[in-house]
N, C-alpha and C positions, 0 to 999 in steps of 0.2 A: 504494500500500500504506500502510496506517495504521501509524504508529510510536507509540512510547510518548508522545512529545510531543503527537501528535494526540489520543490518548485522554485525556491530562491536560487539554488545552485543551477538549476536548468536555465533560469532567466539570465543569470550572470554569464553562464557559458554561451548562451544565445547572443548576448550583447557583444561578447568578445568575438564570436564568429562574424557577427554583423560588421563590426569595426574592421576586422581583417579583410572581409570581402570587399568593403568600400575602399580600403587602402589598396588592394590589388587592382580594383577597377581604375582608380585614379592613376596608379602607376602605369597601367596598360595604356590609358588614354594619353599620358604624357610621354610614352615611349617613342623614340625616334625610329621610324621605319624606313628612313632614306639612307642611301649611301652615295658617296661622291666618286665618280669615275675619273680616271686619269686622262689627261689630254693625249690623243693618239694621232698618228699620221697613217692614213690608210690609202695606198695608191696615190700618193702625192697630195691627198686632200687632208688637211688638218682638222681633226674633230676636237672641239674644245672640251674641257672638263665639265661634267654635268652632275646634277643631283637627281637620282632616280629612286623610285620606291623599290624596296627589296621584298620579294615575295616571301622569303623565309621569315623575315622580321614581321611582315604583316600577318603571317600564320601564328607566330608567337603572340602577337597582340590579341588576335582573335581568341586563341586558347586561354590567355590570361583573363580576358573579359568573360569568357564562359565560366572558368573556374571561380573567379571573383563573384560572379552572379550567383553561382550555385552555393558558395560558402555563405554569402549574404542571405540568400533565401532560406537556407537551413537555420541561420541565426534568427531570422524573423519568426520562423515556425517554432523554434525553441522558446523564444520570448512569449509568444502567444499561448503556447501550450502550458508554459510555466505559470502564466497569470491565470489560466483557467483552472489549473490544479490546486491553487491556493485554497486552504480551507476557509470556509466562511467565518465571519466574526462571531464570537460567542462560543467557540468550541474550545474545550480544554482536554488534555489527555486524561483518561481514566487512571487513577492511582494504582489499579491492580493489573490491568491488561494493556495500558498505554494506547488504546484506541481513542479516536477523537469523539467526544460526547459533548452535549450541551452543558454549559456551566451550571445550570440550575437542575440538572438531572438528579433524581433520587435513587434510581437503579441504573447500572450500566446496561445498555441494550446488547452488548457483546458478551460480557462474562456473567451478567446477572447479579453482580455483587451490589450490596446495599451501600449507597453513597451518602445516606442521610445522617449517619453517625458523625457528629462533629467532635472535635477535640474537647476533652474535659476542661471546663474553665479552671483558671488557676486557683480560685477560692474554694473549689469543691474537692472533696476527698475522692480519689479514684475508687471505682467499684472493686469489690473483691470477687475473685473467681478461683477456680481450680482447674487443673489439667485433666481432661477426659480423653483418653486414647491419643494423647499428643496434641490435642486441640484445646483452645480456651473454652470454658464452659459457658461464657457469655456470648461471644461472637463467632465461635467455632473456627477461628483462624488457627493455622498450624503454629505450634510453639517450638522454640529451640530447646534442646535438652538442658534441663536445669534453669529455665527462664524464671526470673522473679517477677516479671511484668509481661503482660501481653503486648506485643509490638503493634497490634492493630487497634485495640480499644483502650489500652493503658491500664487495664485491671491488674490489681496486685494478685499474684498467684499465692493461694493458701493451700493447706492440705485438703484433700478431698473429704467430703463429709464422712463421718464414721458410718460404717456399714451396720446393717441390722441382721446380717447373716452370720454364719459360723466363721471363726477366725481362719485365716489362710494357714495351711499346714507348713508353708515355707517361711513366711515372715511374721505370722501371728496377728497381722492387722485384720480387724473385722471386715468381712466381705459384704458387699451389697447383695441383697437377695436377688437372684436371677442372673448374677454375673457368672460367666464361665471362666474368667481369668481374674486373678488378683489385680486390683488397680494400682497397687504399690510396687509389686515385684514382677507381675506378669505370669505368675505360676498358674498352671492349668488347674482349675478347681474341680473339674469333672473326673 
């Protein structure tokens, strides 16, 4: 997918090609295609020095005009396409998947993540949560091993709630009824 940076780069490259194409055309138009002949005597008749058009130099000029025109045309196309590909105003990248979304979006239309959660105000205590299967119990975002805070919602990680089931035979922490694995050590309860 093209981003704003790609379209700006495309426009800059197009402008450079356009300038090069115009410079080649100006150089070709100012190119001297004439040559001067030496004075000669042929059969007793003296032929004076003359300035004549050289077909080879005229071919070179024509080729340079064609090349300059093509380079300039490619530059114009890149500038136009680059301006068309710019993202419309009011779009920002999604903080989760980096796709362009509206700045007032509540849910990302690409990854489906909830964007309405704002940062916790400075005067408010962060929420408390615990790790459930490697995810935050509040926002269900993945947690780093041993994380003390959720990187997504800012919740303070606490110990999981005490289980109401039998203690884990491996670590002794009470298990939650219905769990197949201990939430503390991962031991298989079945």
